[in-house]
C-alpha positions as CSV (number, residue, x, y, z in Angstrom):
1,X,-0.1,-0.1,0.1
2,X,1.2,3.3,-1.0
3,X,1.9,6.1,1.7
4,X,-1.2,8.3,0.0
5,X,-3.5,5.4,0.4
6,X,-2.2,4.9,4.4
7,X,-3.2,8.7,5.4
8,X,-6.4,8.2,3.7
9,X,-7.5,5.3,5.6
10,X,-6.0,6.5,8.7
11,X,-7.9,10.0,8.5
12,X,-11.2,8.2,7.5
13,X,-10.7,6.1,10.8
14,X,-10.2,9.0,13.1
15,X,-13.4,10.8,11.6
16,X,-15.4,7.7,12.6
17,X,-13.7,7.8,16.0
18,X,-15.0,11.6,16.4
19,X,-18.7,11.0,14.9
20,X,-19.5,8.1,17.2
21,X,-18.0,9.7,20.4
22,X,-20.2,12.8,19.6
23,X,-22.9,10.7,18.9
24,X,-22.3,9.0,22.2
25,X,-21.9,12.4,24.4
26,X,-25.7,13.6,22.8
27,X,-27.4,10.6,23.7
28,X,-25.5,10.7,27.2
29,X,-26.7,14.4,27.7
30,X,-30.5,13.7,26.5
31,X,-30.5,11.0,28.9
32,X,-29.3,13.3,31.7
33,X,-31.7,16.0,30.7
34,X,-34.8,13.3,31.0
35,X,-33.6,12.4,34.3
36,X,-33.4,15.3,35.8
37,X,-36.8,16.3,34.2
38,X,-38.2,13.2,35.6
39,X,-36.8,14.0,39.2
40,X,-37.8,17.6,39.5
41,X,-40.6,18.3,41.3
42,X,-44.1,19.1,39.4
43,X,-46.6,22.1,40.2
44,X,-49.6,20.5,41.4
45,X,-52.7,21.3,38.6
46,X,-55.1,24.0,39.9
47,X,-58.9,22.6,40.1
48,X,-61.3,24.9,38.6
49,X,-64.1,26.0,40.8
50,X,-66.6,28.7,41.4
51,X,-66.3,31.1,44.1
52,X,-68.4,32.9,46.5
53,X,-68.2,35.4,49.5
54,X,-69.6,34.9,52.9
55,X,-72.5,37.5,52.7
56,X,-73.7,39.5,56.0
57,X,-76.9,41.1,56.0
58,X,-80.4,40.5,57.8
59,X,-82.1,37.1,57.3
60,X,-85.8,35.9,58.7
61,X,-85.9,33.5,61.3
62,X,-88.5,31.0,60.1
63,X,-90.6,28.3,61.1
64,X,-91.9,26.0,58.6
65,X,-94.7,23.3,58.8
66,X,-97.4,21.5,56.5
67,X,-100.9,23.2,56.9
68,X,-104.4,22.4,56.5
69,X,-107.2,25.0,54.2
70,X,-110.3,25.6,56.7
71,X,-113.4,27.5,55.8
72,X,-114.1,30.9,58.8
73,X,-117.6,29.8,58.3
74,X,-119.4,26.7,56.6
75,X,-122.9,26.1,56.7
76,X,-124.9,23.1,55.7
77,X,-128.2,24.2,54.3
78,X,-131.6,22.6,55.3
79,X,-135.2,22.9,55.1
80,X,-137.1,23.8,58.1
81,X,-140.1,22.4,57.2
82,X,-141.5,19.7,55.3
83,X,-142.3,20.4,51.6
84,X,-141.6,20.1,47.7
85,X,-138.5,21.7,46.1
86,X,-140.2,23.9,43.1
87,X,-137.5,26.1,42.1
88,X,-133.7,25.7,42.3
89,X,-132.2,29.1,41.8
90,X,-128.5,28.4,41.8
91,X,-126.2,25.9,40.2
92,X,-123.6,23.4,41.5
93,X,-120.5,24.9,42.6
94,X,-121.7,28.5,42.4
95,X,-120.9,31.5,44.4
96,X,-123.4,33.0,46.0
97,X,-123.6,36.1,48.7
98,X,-125.3,36.6,52.1
99,X,-129.1,36.7,51.1
100,X,-129.6,35.4,47.7
101,X,-132.1,32.8,47.1
102,X,-130.8,29.5,47.0
103,X,-134.4,27.3,46.6
104,X,-138.1,27.5,46.8
105,X,-140.6,25.2,48.3
106,X,-144.1,24.2,47.9
107,X,-146.3,27.0,49.7
108,X,-149.9,26.7,48.5
109,X,-151.2,24.8,51.5
110,X,-149.3,27.1,54.1
111,X,-151.4,30.2,52.1
112,X,-154.4,27.9,52.4
113,X,-153.9,27.6,56.3
114,X,-152.9,31.4,56.1
115,X,-156.4,32.7,54.8
116,X,-158.1,30.2,57.0
117,X,-156.6,32.0,59.7
118,X,-157.2,35.3,58.6
119,X,-161.0,34.4,58.3
120,X,-160.8,33.1,61.7
121,X,-159.5,36.4,63.1
122,X,-161.8,38.4,61.2
123,X,-164.5,36.3,62.7
124,X,-163.3,36.3,66.2
125,X,-162.6,40.2,65.9
126,X,-166.3,40.5,64.8
127,X,-167.5,38.6,68.0
128,X,-165.5,40.7,70.1
129,X,-166.7,43.6,68.9
130,X,-170.2,42.7,69.8
131,X,-169.1,41.6,73.3
132,X,-167.8,45.1,73.8
133,X,-171.1,46.4,72.7
134,X,-173.1,44.1,74.9
135,X,-171.1,45.1,77.9
136,X,-171.6,48.5,77.5
137,X,-175.3,48.1,77.6
138,X,-175.1,46.3,81.2
139,X,-175.5,48.5,84.3
140,X,-174.4,47.9,87.8
141,X,-177.6,48.1,89.5
142,X,-180.0,47.8,86.9
143,X,-178.9,44.6,84.9
144,X,-178.6,41.4,86.8
145,X,-174.9,40.6,88.2
146,X,-174.5,37.2,86.2
147,X,-175.6,38.9,82.9
148,X,-172.7,41.2,83.8
149,X,-170.7,38.6,84.2
150,X,-171.1,36.7,81.6
151,X,-170.4,40.0,79.4
152,X,-167.5,40.5,80.7
153,X,-166.4,36.8,80.6
154,X,-167.4,36.9,76.6
155,X,-165.1,39.8,76.3
156,X,-162.3,38.6,77.9
157,X,-162.7,35.0,75.7
158,X,-162.9,36.7,72.4
159,X,-159.9,39.1,73.2
160,X,-157.7,35.9,73.9
161,X,-158.9,34.2,70.9
162,X,-157.9,37.5,68.9
163,X,-154.6,37.0,70.3
164,X,-154.5,33.3,69.4
165,X,-155.7,34.3,66.0
166,X,-152.8,37.0,65.2
167,X,-150.6,34.3,66.9
168,X,-151.4,31.9,64.6
169,X,-151.1,34.2,61.4
170,X,-147.4,35.3,62.8
171,X,-146.3,31.4,63.0
172,X,-148.1,30.9,59.2
173,X,-146.0,34.1,58.1
174,X,-142.6,32.8,59.6
175,X,-143.3,29.1,57.9
176,X,-144.2,30.8,54.8
177,X,-140.9,32.6,54.8
178,X,-139.1,29.7,55.3
179,X,-140.4,28.4,51.7
180,X,-137.9,30.7,50.5
181,X,-134.1,29.0,51.5
182,X,-131.6,32.2,51.2
183,X,-127.9,32.1,51.7
184,X,-127.2,32.6,55.2
185,X,-123.1,33.6,54.2
186,X,-121.4,34.1,51.1
187,X,-119.8,31.3,49.9
188,X,-118.8,28.5,47.4
189,X,-121.5,26.1,46.9
190,X,-120.6,22.5,46.7
191,X,-122.9,19.7,44.9
192,X,-126.9,20.7,45.3
193,X,-128.0,17.2,46.9
194,X,-132.1,17.8,45.6
195,X,-133.5,19.2,42.7
196,X,-136.8,20.8,41.7
197,X,-139.6,18.0,42.6
198,X,-137.7,16.3,45.4
199,X,-139.8,15.9,48.8
200,X,-137.8,17.4,51.4
201,X,-137.9,16.8,55.3
202,X,-136.7,18.9,58.0
203,X,-135.4,16.0,59.7
204,X,-133.5,15.0,56.5
205,X,-129.9,14.1,57.9
206,X,-128.4,15.1,54.1
207,X,-128.0,19.2,53.5
208,X,-129.9,20.6,50.7
209,X,-126.5,22.0,49.9
210,X,-123.2,23.0,51.7
211,X,-121.9,26.9,51.7
212,X,-118.1,27.0,52.7
213,X,-116.8,30.8,52.9
214,X,-113.6,31.2,50.8
215,X,-113.1,34.7,51.6
216,X,-111.0,34.8,54.0
217,X,-110.0,31.4,55.2
218,X,-108.3,30.0,58.1
219,X,-104.9,27.9,57.6
220,X,-104.1,25.2,60.3
221,X,-100.8,23.5,61.3
222,X,-99.2,22.4,64.1
223,X,-95.8,23.2,65.7
224,X,-93.9,21.3,68.1
225,X,-94.7,22.3,71.6
226,X,-90.8,23.4,72.3
227,X,-91.7,26.3,69.4
228,X,-94.5,27.8,71.6
229,X,-92.8,30.1,73.6
230,X,-91.0,31.5,70.6
231,X,-94.3,31.7,68.8
232,X,-95.7,33.6,72.0
233,X,-92.9,36.2,72.0
234,X,-93.5,37.0,68.3
235,X,-97.2,37.5,68.7
236,X,-96.5,39.8,71.8
237,X,-94.1,42.0,69.4
238,X,-96.6,42.5,67.1
239,X,-98.1,41.0,63.9
240,X,-96.8,37.6,63.0
241,X,-97.0,37.2,58.5
242,X,-97.4,33.6,57.2
243,X,-96.7,32.6,53.7
244,X,-98.6,29.7,52.2
245,X,-97.1,28.2,49.0
246,X,-99.8,26.3,47.3
247,X,-97.9,23.5,45.2
248,X,-98.2,23.1,41.6
249,X,-96.6,23.3,38.4
250,X,-97.0,27.8,39.2
251,X,-96.4,27.7,42.5
252,X,-98.6,30.2,44.1
253,X,-98.4,32.0,47.4
254,X,-100.6,34.0,49.8
255,X,-99.9,36.0,52.9
256,X,-101.5,36.4,56.0
257,X,-100.8,36.3,59.6
258,X,-100.8,34.1,62.7
259,X,-104.6,34.6,64.1
260,X,-104.6,32.4,67.1
261,X,-103.2,29.6,68.7
262,X,-105.0,26.6,70.8
263,X,-105.8,26.6,74.1
264,X,-104.1,23.5,74.9
265,X,-101.2,21.2,74.1
266,X,-101.9,18.2,72.5
267,X,-100.4,15.6,75.0
268,X,-100.3,12.7,72.6
269,X,-98.2,14.4,69.9
270,X,-96.6,17.1,72.2
271,X,-97.9,19.6,69.5
272,X,-100.1,22.8,69.3
273,X,-102.4,23.8,66.7
274,X,-102.2,27.3,65.2
275,X,-104.6,29.1,62.8
276,X,-103.4,31.4,60.3
277,X,-105.8,34.1,58.8
278,X,-105.8,34.6,55.1
279,X,-107.9,37.2,53.0
280,X,-107.5,34.7,50.1
281,X,-109.0,37.2,47.7
282,X,-107.6,35.2,45.1
283,X,-109.4,32.0,46.2
284,X,-106.0,30.3,45.9
285,X,-106.4,28.7,49.2
286,X,-109.3,25.6,48.9
287,X,-110.5,24.0,52.0
288,X,-109.3,20.6,52.9
289,X,-106.0,21.3,50.8
290,X,-102.6,20.7,52.5
291,X,-100.6,23.7,51.5
292,X,-96.4,24.8,52.8
293,X,-96.4,27.4,55.4
294,X,-93.6,29.5,56.6
295,X,-94.1,31.4,59.9
296,X,-91.8,34.6,59.8
297,X,-91.2,34.9,63.4
298,X,-88.6,37.9,63.4
299,X,-85.5,39.3,61.6
300,X,-81.8,38.7,62.3
301,X,-79.6,41.4,61.7
302,X,-75.6,40.9,60.9
303,X,-76.3,37.0,59.7
304,X,-73.6,35.4,58.0
305,X,-74.9,33.4,54.7
306,X,-73.5,31.6,52.0
307,X,-75.0,29.9,49.1
308,X,-76.7,26.3,50.4
309,X,-74.8,24.6,48.2
310,X,-71.5,25.5,49.2
311,X,-71.7,23.7,52.8
312,X,-70.5,20.1,52.3
313,X,-71.2,16.8,54.5
314,X,-69.3,14.5,56.1
315,X,-69.4,11.8,58.6
316,X,-68.3,14.7,61.2
317,X,-70.5,17.1,60.2
318,X,-70.6,20.0,57.5
319,X,-67.9,21.8,56.2
320,X,-67.0,24.5,53.7
321,X,-63.9,24.9,51.7
322,X,-62.4,28.5,52.2
323,X,-59.9,29.8,49.7
324,X,-56.9,31.3,51.2
325,X,-54.9,34.0,49.8
326,X,-52.7,31.5,47.6
327,X,-55.7,30.2,46.2
328,X,-55.3,27.2,48.3
329,X,-58.6,25.7,50.1
330,X,-59.2,24.5,53.7
331,X,-61.9,22.7,54.7
332,X,-63.5,24.2,57.6
333,X,-66.0,22.7,60.1
334,X,-68.9,25.1,60.2
335,X,-72.4,25.2,61.9
336,X,-75.5,25.5,60.0
337,X,-78.0,27.5,61.9
338,X,-81.0,27.2,59.1
339,X,-81.4,27.0,55.4
340,X,-83.7,30.3,53.8
341,X,-84.7,30.1,50.1
342,X,-81.3,28.4,48.7
343,X,-79.1,30.0,51.3
344,X,-77.8,28.6,54.8
345,X,-77.2,31.2,57.8
346,X,-74.3,30.0,59.4
347,X,-73.9,30.5,63.2
348,X,-70.2,29.2,63.8
349,X,-66.8,28.7,61.4
350,X,-67.0,31.9,59.1
351,X,-66.5,35.2,58.8
352,X,-67.8,38.0,56.6
353,X,-65.8,38.3,53.4
354,X,-63.8,35.0,53.3
355,X,-64.0,33.4,50.0
356,X,-65.1,30.1,49.8
357,X,-66.0,27.5,47.0
358,X,-69.5,27.0,45.6
359,X,-69.3,24.6,42.8
360,X,-66.4,22.0,42.4
361,X,-65.5,20.5,45.7
362,X,-65.5,17.0,44.4
363,X,-61.5,16.8,43.8
364,X,-60.5,19.3,46.3
365,X,-58.5,18.0,49.5
366,X,-57.0,20.5,52.0
367,X,-54.1,22.6,50.4
368,X,-55.6,21.6,46.9
369,X,-54.8,24.8,44.3
370,X,-57.6,26.3,42.7
371,X,-58.7,28.4,39.9
372,X,-61.6,30.7,40.3
373,X,-63.7,30.3,37.4
374,X,-66.2,32.7,38.1
375,X,-68.1,34.4,41.1
376,X,-71.2,33.0,42.4
377,X,-74.1,35.0,42.7
378,X,-74.2,36.5,46.1
379,X,-77.7,37.1,48.4
380,X,-78.7,40.7,48.5
381,X,-77.2,42.5,51.5
């Protein structure tokens, strides 16, 4: 091999050695970089949450119950004499006012009896007039004593007969008034049990119709015996408002006030019945129906309030995630006093102005970092 070829082979060998060394060095550096990246501590990912603020405002102290609507007045209309219905002047379920005519009964027999009583009165009055004239003709010392006594007796007897005739006419007038049956109260009619032509009796157990007064109504509900002093204190301070919610697709609200408490506690249930008075002008409250009742006992000033969904449950009780200044969270035990319209009144554990997690608690633990997405709507202060 010539000297030139030897030099060429040597140079190529050296270049190959250098290339392999450079490749090994690059692989070594890459592995070290990966090892460093793997062993380096990673920053924890922030969990997205919706936050809110602990508010301080006035909140009502409520008492809730299930109530039953009762009419203030309910009258079962019955006939006061035996007769036949000749006219029905109302319809099933109709509304009436006090004094509106409802039924008319057959009055022909009573009218005949009245005509007979009037004739008897006229007869007795004529006889009384004759007896008075006859008494005037008798004179003491001239007429016989027996004749005078007889004339006086006749006058007295006929005077009594006239009074009896007039009383009989008055009785018949009252009976005739009973042939026209009017509504004793205003309200809503039920089903009319007897129609035209029906024979009715005063002793019938079934009424002709029942009238329930719907404006106003009572709402009756029971509360525990322990709530009695609180309600009494609220009544002593003034009017105690009550809100009734009628269930249904379009829940309606009616507003009234506590009217009175029953005068005794039910010893079997240890509850006391409360009656609330409702004007019920829209007739939303129907007798016999069940409604949800809220009694506002008083207003609590400076109450600490959070959205109810911010409060979580655990085996140890209730807690709330509080957002610290470094956007980490801490689970803090709280005491919930009551829930009002989707808000929780906190008795202990939170301070006004603190940030809390309202939505997104599922993946949170103590010390977890959070990213606030939006602020929850706060209650009105």
